[in-house]
C-alpha positions in Angstrom: -4.0 -25.7 -78.6 -3.0 -23.8 -75.4 -3.1 -25.3 -71.9 -3.9 -23.5 -68.6 -0.9 -23.6 -66.2 -1.5 -25.9 -63.3 -2.0 -24.2 -59.9 0.2 -25.8 -57.3 -1.7 -27.7 -54.7 -1.1 -27.0 -51.0 0.8 -30.2 -50.7 3.0 -29.4 -53.7 4.2 -26.1 -52.2 7.6 -26.0 -50.5 7.6 -26.6 -46.7 8.7 -23.1 -45.9 5.7 -21.7 -47.9 3.2 -23.9 -46.0 4.7 -22.9 -42.6 4.6 -19.2 -43.6 0.9 -19.4 -44.7 0.0 -21.1 -41.4 1.8 -18.4 -39.4 0.1 -15.7 -41.4 -3.3 -17.3 -40.9 -2.6 -17.6 -37.1 -1.6 -14.0 -36.8 -4.6 -12.9 -38.8 -6.8 -14.8 -36.4 -5.1 -13.3 -33.4 -5.6 -9.8 -34.9 -9.3 -10.5 -35.5 -9.8 -11.8 -32.0 -8.0 -8.8 -30.5 -10.0 -6.4 -32.6 -13.3 -8.0 -31.5 -12.2 -8.1 -27.9 -11.1 -4.5 -27.8 -14.1 -3.4 -29.7 -16.4 -5.3 -27.3 -14.6 -4.0 -24.3 -14.8 -0.4 -25.5 -18.6 -0.8 -26.1 -19.6 -2.9 -23.1 -16.7 -2.6 -20.5 -14.7 0.6 -21.2 -13.7 0.7 -17.6 -11.4 -2.4 -18.3 -9.6 -0.5 -21.0 -9.2 2.5 -18.7 -7.7 0.4 -16.0 -5.4 -1.4 -18.5 -4.1 2.0 -19.7 -3.5 3.1 -16.2 -1.6 -0.1 -15.5 0.5 0.5 -18.6 1.4 4.0 -17.5 2.3 2.9 -14.0 4.5 0.2 -15.5 6.2 2.7 -17.8 6.9 4.9 -14.7 8.4 1.9 -12.8 5.8 2.2 -10.1 4.3 -0.6 -8.0 0.8 -0.5 -6.6 0.7 -1.1 -2.8 -1.7 -0.9 0.1 -1.3 -0.3 3.8 -3.7 0.1 6.7 -3.1 3.3 8.5 -5.7 4.6 11.0 -9.2 4.3 9.7 -8.0 4.1 6.0 -6.8 1.3 3.7 -4.5 3.4 1.7 -3.7 2.6 -2.0 -0.5 4.1 -3.3 2.2 3.9 -5.9 5.8 3.5 -4.9 8.9 3.4 -7.1 12.3 4.9 -8.0 15.4 5.6 -5.9 16.8 8.7 -4.4 15.4 11.4 -2.1 11.7 10.8 -1.3 8.9 12.8 -2.8 5.3 12.4 -1.6 2.9 13.6 -4.3 -0.7 14.4 -3.2 -3.6 14.8 -5.7 -6.5 17.3 -5.5 -10.3 17.2 -5.2 -12.1 14.6 -7.3 -8.8 13.2 -8.5 -6.6 10.3 -7.7 -2.9 9.1 -7.7 -3.1 8.5 -11.5 -2.9 12.3 -12.1 0.8 12.1 -11.3 1.7 9.2 -13.7 3.0 11.5 -16.5 5.5 13.3 -14.4 6.3 10.2 -12.4 7.8 8.6 -15.5 10.5 11.3 -15.6 11.0 11.5 -11.8 11.5 7.8 -10.8 15.0 7.6 -12.4 16.2 10.2 -9.8 13.7 10.1 -6.9 11.9 7.7 -4.6 8.2 8.4 -5.2 5.2 7.8 -2.9 1.9 8.7 -4.6 -1.2 7.8 -2.5 -4.9 8.0 -3.2 -6.0 10.3 -0.4 -8.5 8.8 2.0 -12.0 8.7 0.4 -10.6 9.1 -3.1 -9.4 6.7 -5.8 -8.8 3.2 -4.5 -8.3 4.2 -0.9 -11.1 3.3 1.5 -13.9 5.7 2.5 -15.9 5.7 5.7 -19.5 6.9 5.5 -20.1 9.9 7.9 -16.4 10.5 8.6 -14.8 13.9 8.3 -12.7 14.5 5.3 -11.8 18.2 5.6 -8.3 19.5 5.4 -7.4 19.0 9.1 -8.8 15.5 9.2 -6.9 14.5 6.1 -3.6 16.0 7.4 -4.1 13.9 10.5 -4.6 10.8 8.3 -1.6 11.7 6.3 0.5 11.6 9.5 -0.8 8.1 10.2 0.2 7.1 6.6 3.7 8.6 7.0 4.2 6.7 10.2 3.0 3.5 8.8 5.6 3.7 6.0 8.3 5.1 8.3 8.8 8.1 6.1 11.1 10.9 7.4 12.9 13.8 5.7 10.7 13.9 2.7 9.6 16.5 0.2 5.8 16.8 0.1 4.2 18.0 -3.2 0.5 18.9 -3.0 -1.8 19.9 -5.8 -5.0 22.0 -5.2 -6.8 20.4 -2.3 -3.8 18.2 -1.8 -1.7 21.3 -1.5 -3.8 22.5 1.4 -3.4 19.1 3.1 0.4 19.2 2.4 0.7 22.7 3.8 -1.2 22.0 7.0 0.7 18.7 7.5 4.1 20.5 6.9 3.2 23.2 9.4 2.3 20.6 12.1 5.1 18.2 11.3 8.2 20.2 10.3 10.5 17.4 11.6 9.2 15.2 8.8 8.9 17.6 5.9 12.2 18.8 4.6 10.7 20.7 1.6 7.2 21.7 0.6 5.9 22.3 -2.9 2.4 23.8 -3.4 1.0 23.4 -6.9 -2.0 25.6 -7.7 -2.8 25.1 -4.1 -6.1 25.5 -2.3 -6.0 27.2 1.2 -4.5 30.6 0.4 -6.0 34.1 0.0 -6.5 35.0 -3.6 -8.4 37.4 -5.8 -12.1 36.3 -6.0 -12.9 34.8 -9.4 -16.0 33.4 -11.1 -15.3 30.0 -9.7 -15.2 31.4 -6.1 -18.5 33.2 -6.6 -20.2 30.1 -7.9 -18.7 27.9 -5.2 -19.6 30.2 -2.3 -23.1 30.4 -3.7 -23.4 26.6 -3.1 -22.9 25.4 -6.7 -20.6 22.4 -7.2 -19.2 22.8 -10.7 -17.5 19.4 -10.5 -20.6 17.3 -10.6 -22.2 16.3 -14.0 -24.6 13.8 -15.5 -23.9 13.9 -19.2 -21.0 14.4 -21.6 -21.8 18.2 -22.0 -21.6 18.5 -18.2 -18.3 16.7 -18.2 -16.9 19.1 -20.8 -18.0 22.1 -18.7 -16.3 20.7 -15.6 -13.1 19.8 -17.5 -13.0 23.3 -19.1 -12.6 24.7 -15.5 -9.4 22.8 -14.9 -7.8 22.5 -18.4 -6.8 25.2 -20.8 -7.4 22.6 -23.6 -9.8 19.9 -22.5 -8.4 16.4 -23.2 -10.1 14.6 -26.1 -11.3 11.4 -24.5 -13.3 8.7 -26.4 -17.0 9.0 -25.6 -17.3 5.6 -23.8 -14.4 6.6 -21.5 -16.3 9.8 -20.7 -19.3 7.7 -19.9 -17.3 5.7 -17.3 -16.2 9.0 -15.6 -19.9 10.2 -15.6 -21.0 7.0 -13.9 -18.2 7.4 -11.3 -19.2 11.0 -10.7 -22.8 10.0 -10.1 -21.8 7.1 -7.9 -19.7 9.4 -5.7 -22.1 12.4 -5.8 -23.0 12.5 -2.1 -19.3 12.3 -1.1 -18.3 15.0 -3.7 -21.0 17.4 -2.5 -20.3 16.7 1.2 -16.5 17.4 0.7 -17.1 20.4 -1.5 -19.4 21.9 1.1 -16.8 21.3 3.8 -14.1 23.1 1.7 -16.4 26.2 1.3 -15.8 27.1 5.0 -13.2 29.8 5.9 -11.3 27.4 8.1 -10.7 25.3 4.9 -10.1 27.9 2.1 -7.7 29.7 4.5 -6.2 26.6 6.1 -2.7 27.2 4.7 -2.8 31.0 4.9 -3.4 30.8 8.6 -0.3 28.6 9.1 2.2 30.2 6.7 4.3 31.6 9.6 4.8 28.0 10.9 6.4 26.8 7.7 10.2 26.9 8.3 11.4 24.6 5.5 12.2 25.7 1.9 8.8 26.2 0.1 8.1 26.3 -3.6 4.9 27.7 -5.2 4.2 26.5 -8.7 1.2 28.0 -10.5 -0.4 28.1 -14.0 -0.6 31.7 -15.0 -4.2 31.2 -16.3 -5.6 29.2 -13.4 -9.5 29.6 -13.4 -10.0 27.8 -10.1 -7.4 29.3 -7.8 -6.3 32.7 -9.0 -2.5 33.2 -9.4 -2.7 36.0 -6.9 -2.5 33.2 -4.3 1.2 33.1 -5.2 1.6 36.6 -3.8 -0.1 35.6 -0.6 2.2 32.6 -0.3 5.4 34.7 -0.8 4.3 37.5 1.6 3.2 35.1 4.3 6.3 32.9 4.5 8.1 35.0 7.1 10.0 32.0 8.6 10.7 29.8 5.6 14.3 28.8 5.0 13.9 29.6 1.3 11.1 30.8 -1.0 10.8 29.9 -4.7 8.0 30.6 -7.1 7.4 29.6 -10.7 4.6 30.4 -13.1 3.9 28.4 -16.2 2.1 29.6 -19.3 -0.2 27.5 -21.5 -2.0 25.7 -18.7 -4.9 26.2 -16.4 -5.2 24.3 -13.1 -3.4 21.0 -14.1 0.2 21.6 -14.8 1.2 18.0 -14.2 -1.0 17.0 -17.1 -0.8 20.1 -19.4 2.9 20.9 -18.8 4.4 17.7 -17.5 8.0 18.3 -18.8 8.1 21.8 -17.3 6.6 20.5 -14.0 9.3 17.9 -13.8 12.0 20.5 -14.4 10.7 22.8 -11.7 10.4 20.0 -9.1 13.9 18.6 -10.0 15.5 22.0 -9.8 13.9 22.9 -6.5 14.9 19.5 -5.0 18.5 19.8 -6.2 18.9 23.4 -5.0 18.1 22.4 -1.4 
């Protein structure tokens, strides 16, 4: 007559097995809790996950988040790294986070200051105040003075490029080098974006996911594939900021704004670099010719074009953008 083997009871197992089982149960519980928390956050509070990811990227880039009161603005900015100082300025409907990918490669060699421009990101906004290029350049001077910045390289993208160019023209004693990345403020061949903008249509406002995709396709050659709930956060932010977006966009449609750098090119005496995506749908690459031809007093002129990107080289071609910035900085 056969007998069934006895199954060891929990108390009969060796101590190491009991401890291992407890640890496995604990880890399984932690995994389940984290999965539920992340799933719940994604569904009900995706903005938390977005902020957590931004914090992770800033930490990876060795950047600290700081604030300073300068003039009428409470500025929020990143700072980190050691070496020559680079001040990186973002564009319209953007924020300091747009530079995180390149910052990760720059902080080992450079001291970075990356602000949210007044009215954007986490910097303060004053209802009814003027946020055109000239006003922002004046605020940038207050920010520079508050941080005691001198002998810096200013890098500006799109609208931030116009602010950087105007500031450099008015404060050459502060700006040692200037880099304009797909910059606003220069004469260029009229494109579809220009025609729509001058007609009064703001292509950067949207109310649904399809509208978000259309807006992103203007700036990216390949639109980033973001999870739907993250897109919903950006839609809500766009709707919340709608009046400011439209007010600023209408200000930028004026000739004094879209020619703001063009009219001051002869005042730029420092080395100047123009970096453009060959397939930019927002600011045509012909602006690079206007930059080259107008820099009659610049100490040096450099230009670089990148293929495979549209209007956002720091996001679509971060490695090449870092290489161009580093080479320009080291050559001067």
